[in-house]
Each structure stands twice: as C-alpha cells, then as structure tokens.
N, C-alpha and C positions, 0 to 999 in steps of 0.2 A: 748562803745556806750550806753548811757542812754536813756531810753524811758519812757515818762510819758503819762498818759491818764486819762480821766474821766471814772468812772465805777459805779457799783451799790453801792459801798462803797467809802470812801474818796479816793482822787486821788492817784493812784499808779504810781510808777516809776520803770522802768526796765533798767538795765545796762547789756550790752553784751560785755564781754571782752574775746577774744580768747586767751587761755593760751598755751604756749609752754611747753610741759611736756616731761621730759626725759623718756625713756623706763624703765619699772620697772625691774631693775636688782637685787634689794634686795628681801628678802623673804617677802611675803605679811603679813601685820599685821591684821589678821582676827579678833582678839579679842579686837580691839580698841574700848573702850567704848564711847557711846554717852555722851556728856558733856553739861551742861547748857541747852541752847535751840538749840544746834547744833547736827544734826544727821549725821552719816556716810552714804555716798551714795556709793553703789557698782554697778559695771556693772554686768549685769545678767550672763555674761560669765567669771566673775572674778574667780580666784582660791579660793576666799573666799565665793563664791556663791554656794548654794546647787543645783542651776539650771543649772550649767555648764555641758557640755557633759561629760559622764563618761570617754571617751577617749580624751586626750588632742588634741585640734585642732590648727593648725597653723592659723595665722591671715588671710591668703588667704582662707583657708578652712572654717573659721568661716563666712566670707563674703558670700561664695558660699552656705553655709548651710542656712543662713538667706534668701538669694535670692530664694533658692529652695522652701522654705516654704511660699513664698509670691506670690500667684497667681496674685494679682493685679499688682505687679511690672513686672511679666513676660508678662502680657498683654500689659503693657505700653511699654516694650522693643520691643515686637512683632510689635506694631503699628509703631515704628520707622523703623524696618526692612521692613515693608510694604510701606515705603516711604511716610508716611503721614506727611505733613509739620506742621500740627497743632494737638496737643494732649491736651485733657482737663486737666486742672490743678485742682487737688482735694485736700481735706484735707489729711494731712500726715497720719492720721489714716487709710485712704483707701489705701495708697501706701505701707506702712510697718506696718504689723499688730501686731507684738509682742512688748511689752514694753521692755525697755532696762535697766532702772535703778531702784534699789530697796533700801528701807530703813527699819530699824527695828521700829515697832510700837508695843506697849504693850496694849492689849485689856482686859478689864474686871477686876474683883476683886475676887480672886487673879489674877494677870496679866498673860496673855498668849501671847507669842511673835509671831508676824506674820511678814514675810518679804514682805512688800507691794510695788507695783510699784508706783512710783511718776509720776504724769501726769498733766501737766498744761492745757490740753485740756479736762479735765473731772471735774465734780463738786462733785457729791455724792461719798463718799467712799463706798466700798463694800468688804466683805470677805466671804469665804466659811464657812458655819456653819455645825454643826453636823446634820446628816441626809440628807445632800445635795446629790442629784442625779447628777452624772457626774462631780463632783468636785475631786480635788486631794486628796491625803491621809492626808494632813495636814489641819485640820479643827479646827475652833474655837468652843469650847464647851460652848455654851451659858448657858446650864443648870448648869454649874459649877461656873458661875459668879453671885455673890450676888447683883451686881449693874445693871444687864442686864434687859431690858424690851422691849417688842414690842410696837410699836406706833399704836394707833387706827385710824380709818378713820377720826375722827374729829380733829386730831392733825394738827396744822398749817403746819408742815413739810410735811404732806401727799400731800398737794396741790403743794409743791415745788418739789416733786419727779418726775422723768421722767415716763410718761405713768402710773400714779397711778391707782390702782384698789382696790376694797374693798370686802373682803370675810371673814365671821365669825368675823367681827369686827376688823380685822387686816389690816393695810394699806400695800399693796404690790406694786411692780413696775417691769416693764420689760424693758430691753434695749439690744441693740446690741453693740458689741465692736469688731472691726475688722470683722473677719468672724465668730464670735461666738455670742451667746445670753445667757442671764441669767434672772432668775426670783428670786426676793428677797423680804423678808419682811422688811419693814422699822423699824429700831430698834434704841435703845439708850444704851450706856454704857460708861464707863470711858475709854478714850484713853490716853496713856502716850507717849509723844514724847520727846526723850532725858530724861530730868528730870522734864518736865512739864506735870502735870496731867490735863486733860480736861474732867470734869464730864459731863454726859448727852450729849455726842457726838452722833449725828444722822448719821446712815450709813445703808447700805443694808446688810442684813444677807441672803446670797445666799441659795436658796432651790433647785434650778435646774440649770444646766449649760449644754450647748451643744457647740461643736466646740473645736478647740485646741489653740485658740489665747488669751484666758483669762489668766491674771496673776495668777500663781498657788496659791498664798496666799493672793490675794486681791489687791485692788488699793486705793491709797490715792489721792483724787482729789484736785488739786491746782488751779482750774479754778476760774472764776469770779462770778459764780452763788450763790444763797442763801444757798445751801447745801455744798458749798466748805469749805475747811479748813479755808480760809481767812475769810469767812463770819461768821463761827461759833466760831472764836477765835478773833474777832475784839478787845475785851477788853484786851485780853492777849497779842496779837502780833501786834496790831495797823495796821492791813492789810499790814504787812511788812515781806518779806522773801527774801533770796537769795540762790542760789545754785551754786556749782562748780561741773561740771560733769566730771568724769574720762575719759581719752582718751580711745577710743576703742582699740588702739594699745598698751596702757600701762595698761594691765590687772591687774598688781599688785598695781596700784595706786587707792586709794579710794578718792572719792570726799566728799562733805559736803552739807547739807541743813541747813541753819541758819535761825531760826525763830525769828521774833521780830526786833526792831530797834537797839538794842545794838550791837555794833561791826560791823555795816554795813559800806560799803565804803562811803567816804565823797567826794573825788575829782573825779568826773565822768563827762563824756560827755553824751549827751542824744539826743533822737529823739522821737517825740510824739508817743504814743500808741493810737490806734484808737478803737472806740467802734462800733461794727457792730450789729445792732438790729436783723438781721437774725440769727446771731450766737453769742448771748450775753455772752457766757461763755469763748470765745476765746480772746487771746491777738493778735491784728492786728497791723501791721506796714505798712507804705507807702514805699514799695520797689520800687526803681527807676530803678536799673540795677544790673547786676551781672558782676563782673570783675575777670578774672583769670590772676594773675600776673598783668601786665600793660594793658592787652587787655580787652575791654568790649565785653562781649558775645553778638552776634547779635540776640537778642530776641526782638520782638515787645513790646514796652512799655505797650500796652494794655493787654498783657498777665499777667502783675503783678498788674493791676489797682484795687484799692480798690473800691468796689461797695456795699454800704449798702442796696441797693434794692434787689440785687441778692444774697448777702452773699459772693461774691467773694473777694479775697484779699490774703495777705501773713500773716501767723500766726507764732508765736513761739510755739514749741511743745517739751516738755522735754521727751515725751514718746518714741521717736525714733530719736536718734542722734548718729553719729559715732565719732564725734570729741569733745574734751574738750571745755566746755563753762562755763562762769561765768555769771549769771544773777541776777539782783537785783531789787526787788519790794519794794516800800515804800510809805507810805501815805504822 
C-alpha cells in the first residue's frame, strides 16, 4: 500500500507492504556492513543487539517483559477489564514507550559509532554525550571530535528545536520521550550513515536524562519537521527513504533502512498521507476500518477519524512495531 502526502518539503510517498518472513533458523550475521546508502536495521532484542536481555527470552516472555515495562498499556488493559466501552486513542508513543529498532550511525571526526533508535514520530536526533547525568555508559565524546561544535542562541536551528532555551550563549532544549525526559545542547557534527557523510548535522547532545525509556545510545528522527533527517539531507536523499523492519518473531533477521531514490520500489499501490497541523511531524493516514481475516472489527468509524483541529487520527510509527513492515517515502 503506497501513501503520498503534501509536507514541509516536496511531496513524499509511503508504501506499506507486509512481508512474510521465515523464522530465523540460521546463525545471525551480526557483522553485515552497511552498504551504499543502506543501513542494517536490528530489532532491539536481536541476538546481534547489545540491548538484548542477558538471559535469552522466549518470544512469549519477551512480549510479557515489554508489557510489564509499559504502565500506559497496563492502564489501557485495566480500563477494558473495568468494562469501559470507549477508551481514548492516543499516540503510539504513549502506549508503548520503548523504541524497537536500531541502526548504526557514526558521529564525529574521527567517527564514533552509536546504535541509534529509528523513529518516524520524532524530528531532532539526540545522543548521550560525555558528562551526561543519568545516561548510559556508552557516550559520545564530543571533545574528541574535531568537527563538533555547539550552536548558539542566534542559530536558525535554535528556533526549530523543541522548547528551546538560551544559557551562556548555548542553545538548549528539553523534551519528553515516553515516560522519560532529557535536556540537551543543540550541536552540529558530521554524521555518517552507511557510506554517506553528512557534515554539519544538527542534533541534541544530551546533558541530563531521567527515566528508563530513552534509547540507550540516542535516536535518529525520521519525521517531517525541519530538524529531521529528511529535512537536513534534502539535497543528498531528495526526501526519499524506505525501510524494512525485521519481524519480532524472527530475531535473527535484520532489516534495512535505504536512503535516497536509488533502488527504491517502482510498482506500488498507494493511499494518501495526510498533514495534520496540530502534529506536523507525524505521518497520518485515513484509516477506515480494521479487518481480522475476513471479518471487520466492530469499531465505530469515528474512533479512527482524522481531525486536523484536534490532532486526532491514525499515524505510522516505526518506533514500536511487532511485525515486519516495508515502508517507502519518496518525493
């Protein structure tokens, strides 16, 4: 299913193809290099991921573990038990708080590798930096990069950052992600994705973090806003990317994030993507109904209704998915 929409940059198109993946019976290829403009995508619980549990979990136990960490989902389920017939439909970020898919990104000169979560519901990238309070043990050492610089309050990007503030001439911003919060200095450095180097990439250098739902080594924003990867690389990638997400049940399979128009799918079906001014960074679609097998689920159509006044609607979110998907965006 292809989806096209008007946005802040040239018209993008999105294709959604559900893939049928075999269970990963072979040994995982953890050292598969990123090639050209294509990055390897790993499930956060993949055997190749450093974030997987120390003790191997069954598929069922993995689902239970994620559920146990998600207070919002438990509240949602509790409301069903309480026989409430209508439950508020909220952003996926509020329902499942931990990101699911990671890619390798190289930051700085010389390059330092970070495993960043990919998220189509976020714009600005951010990574934990040296001296960060509350961050994980893997930090980006900005002092070791010859191309790193902090952005001042007069920089155009400062006005584009979420909740920007100014102190000591440095532009900073604060935001919440799931049940966590972070404070970061707006910075620039070279980011290398696969074999593509992007100099002067603007991102948040995290100075303080609270809560347990932040991606351990940072986040790569694939949203529609001015600080997103798409906006900052329009000349290089022409606002085009696609991704194939590995199945949650096939942990040995790695997916891909392909940047730019080269090698993208040609024969596709499509449905319009919608622009919601209340949530301009998100990719909205006009969901009509949900069908399980041949049966349409009895849900009032108004529950899915797109409403640009209130910001309600249905979005695509790569941050939290259990099943394999292939999505395509192009100008």
